[in-house]
C-alpha positions in Angstrom: 0.0 0.0 0.0 1.2 3.5 -0.7 1.4 6.1 2.1 1.4 9.8 2.3 3.2 11.9 4.9 1.8 15.2 6.1 2.0 17.5 3.1 4.0 20.7 3.2 2.1 23.8 4.2 4.1 26.2 2.0 1.7 28.0 -0.5 3.3 27.9 -3.9 2.2 27.5 -7.5 3.3 24.7 -9.7 2.7 23.3 -13.2 0.5 20.2 -13.1 1.9 17.1 -14.7 -0.4 17.3 -17.7 -0.3 21.1 -17.9 -3.9 21.4 -16.7 -5.8 19.4 -14.0 -8.5 18.3 -16.5 -5.9 16.6 -18.7 -4.5 14.5 -15.8 -6.5 11.3 -16.8 -4.9 11.5 -20.2 -1.3 12.0 -19.0 -0.2 8.4 -18.5 -1.6 7.1 -21.9 -0.2 10.2 -23.7 3.3 9.7 -22.2 3.2 6.0 -23.0 2.2 6.8 -26.6 5.1 9.2 -27.0 7.6 6.7 -25.6 8.2 8.1 -22.1 8.0 4.7 -20.4 10.8 3.4 -22.6 12.9 6.5 -21.7 12.3 5.9 -18.0 13.3 2.3 -18.2 16.6 3.3 -19.8 17.1 5.9 -17.0 16.6 3.2 -14.4 18.9 0.8 -16.1 21.7 3.4 -15.9 21.4 3.8 -12.2 22.7 0.5 -10.9 20.2 0.2 -8.1 21.0 -2.4 -5.3 18.8 -4.0 -2.8 20.1 -1.9 0.1 19.4 1.4 -1.6 17.0 4.2 -0.7 15.8 6.1 -3.7 13.6 9.0 -4.5 11.9 10.3 -7.7 11.5 14.1 -7.5 8.6 15.4 -9.5 7.1 11.9 -9.6 3.8 13.0 -11.0 1.4 10.0 -11.3 4.1 7.6 -10.0 5.0 5.7 -13.1 8.8 5.6 -12.4 8.5 4.9 -8.7 6.1 2.0 -9.4 8.6 0.7 -12.0 11.5 0.9 -9.5 9.5 -1.0 -6.9 8.4 -3.7 -9.3 11.9 -4.3 -10.5 13.6 -3.9 -7.1 11.1 -4.9 -4.5 13.6 -4.7 -1.6 14.5 -1.1 -2.3 13.0 1.7 -0.2 11.2 4.0 -2.8 9.8 7.5 -2.3 8.0 9.7 -4.8 7.8 13.5 -4.2 5.5 15.9 -6.1 3.7 19.2 -5.3 0.5 18.2 -7.0 -1.9 16.4 -4.7 -4.1 15.2 -7.6 -1.2 13.6 -9.3 -0.2 12.0 -6.0 -3.7 10.7 -5.5 -3.6 9.0 -8.9 -0.1 7.6 -8.0 -1.5 6.2 -4.8 -4.4 4.5 -6.6 -2.0 2.9 -9.1 0.2 1.7 -6.2 -2.8 0.1 -4.4 -3.8 -1.7 -7.6 -0.3 -3.0 -8.1 -0.1 -3.9 -4.3 3.3 -2.3 -3.9 4.6 -0.4 -0.9 5.9 3.1 -1.8 5.9 6.4 0.1 4.4 9.4 -1.7 5.2 12.8 -0.3 3.8 16.2 -1.2 6.5 18.8 -1.6 8.9 20.8 -3.9 12.2 19.6 -5.2 14.0 22.8 -4.3 13.1 22.4 -0.6 13.4 18.6 0.0 11.9 17.5 3.4 14.6 14.9 4.1 17.8 14.7 6.1 21.2 15.2 4.6 22.9 12.1 3.1 19.7 10.0 3.3 19.4 8.7 -0.3 21.5 6.5 -2.6 19.9 7.5 -5.8 17.8 10.5 -6.9 15.8 10.4 -10.1 14.2 13.1 -12.2 12.3 12.3 -15.4 10.9 15.0 -17.7 10.5 17.4 -14.7 13.6 19.6 -14.7 12.5 21.8 -17.7 9.4 22.9 -15.7 11.6 24.8 -13.2 12.8 28.4 -13.6 16.5 28.8 -13.7 16.9 29.8 -10.1 14.7 26.8 -9.0 17.0 24.5 -11.1 20.0 25.7 -9.1 18.2 25.3 -5.8 16.9 21.8 -6.7 20.3 20.5 -7.6 21.8 21.9 -4.4 19.1 20.1 -2.5 19.6 16.9 -4.4 23.3 17.1 -3.6 22.5 17.6 0.1 20.3 14.6 0.5 22.5 12.2 -1.5 25.0 10.0 0.4 28.7 10.0 -0.5 28.9 7.8 -3.5 25.2 8.4 -4.3 24.1 9.7 -7.7 21.5 11.7 -9.5 20.0 10.3 -12.7 18.0 12.8 -14.8 16.3 12.6 -18.2 14.7 15.7 -19.8 13.9 17.5 -23.0 16.7 19.6 -24.4 16.7 23.3 -25.5 16.2 24.6 -29.0 19.6 23.3 -30.2 18.2 19.7 -30.1 17.1 19.8 -33.8 13.5 18.7 -33.1 11.1 18.8 -36.1 7.4 19.0 -36.5 4.7 21.2 -35.0 4.6 19.5 -31.6 8.4 19.5 -31.3 8.6 23.2 -32.3 5.9 24.1 -29.8 7.6 22.1 -27.0 11.1 23.4 -27.8 10.0 27.0 -28.1 8.5 27.0 -24.7 10.2 29.3 -22.2 10.6 26.3 -19.9 13.1 24.8 -22.3 15.1 27.9 -23.3 17.4 27.4 -20.3 17.6 23.6 -20.6 20.4 23.0 -23.0 23.0 20.4 -22.3 25.7 23.0 -21.4 23.3 24.8 -19.0 22.2 21.6 -17.2 25.8 20.4 -16.8 26.8 23.9 -15.6 24.1 23.8 -12.9 25.3 20.4 -11.8 28.9 21.6 -11.5 27.8 24.7 -9.6 26.0 22.4 -7.1 29.3 20.7 -6.5 28.5 17.4 -8.1 31.4 15.2 -9.2 31.9 14.4 -12.8 28.5 15.5 -14.2 27.9 14.1 -17.7 25.4 13.7 -20.4 25.2 10.0 -21.1 23.3 10.0 -24.3 20.3 11.1 -26.3 16.9 9.7 -27.1 13.8 10.7 -29.1 10.1 10.2 -28.8 7.1 10.9 -31.0 8.5 9.1 -34.0 11.9 10.7 -33.5 10.7 14.3 -33.5 11.2 15.2 -29.8 14.7 14.9 -28.4 15.8 14.4 -24.8 19.0 13.7 -23.0 20.2 11.5 -20.1 22.4 13.0 -17.4 24.2 11.6 -14.4 26.2 13.2 -11.6 27.5 11.8 -8.3 28.6 12.8 -4.8 32.2 12.2 -4.2 33.3 9.8 -1.4 35.6 11.7 1.1 39.2 10.6 0.9 40.6 9.0 4.1 
């Protein structure tokens, strides 16, 4: 069974997972049609999760990635965080139908309600571009704070306008102000400024019949030398 902790009381605006609340029932099938589930599986494969790990998906939305993690790694402690209570409610219903035990918390990625050095892996899938530039910097500093030494961040997201996307949907997506500050160089610069070790772009992918490009990133927390 999925559980919720007491939600944060901070009053802030956020962009719903589907852009509008009324589109939320269509979000999962739309993302699946575009190829988002395949991209998340690749992201998970890159992370090297082990049974002893504690992991979190920031901006978990309707819970697709956290459910996938729990199904593939049932002994892992899995948490999903999102500011949208409606998306979290849908994630909880999905978890109950799948009879998996995950924790779903309401909160913002740039103010993570967790202790320092408390996670082995942090995931972010197609969420980072929703953040303003200052929120991206704060989010990565928070991720760096909650990761254990040797832990790592695994992120997949759409690129900026340099990605070469074609077609109306791709042009609309890549012209959005949310993506103008989401180029590879800018994402890696934010990671370096948050004092991650060896941030890198691992590869590219494409969805919607190859018309919408995205990239995989990874960054780690160094282990202190003795």
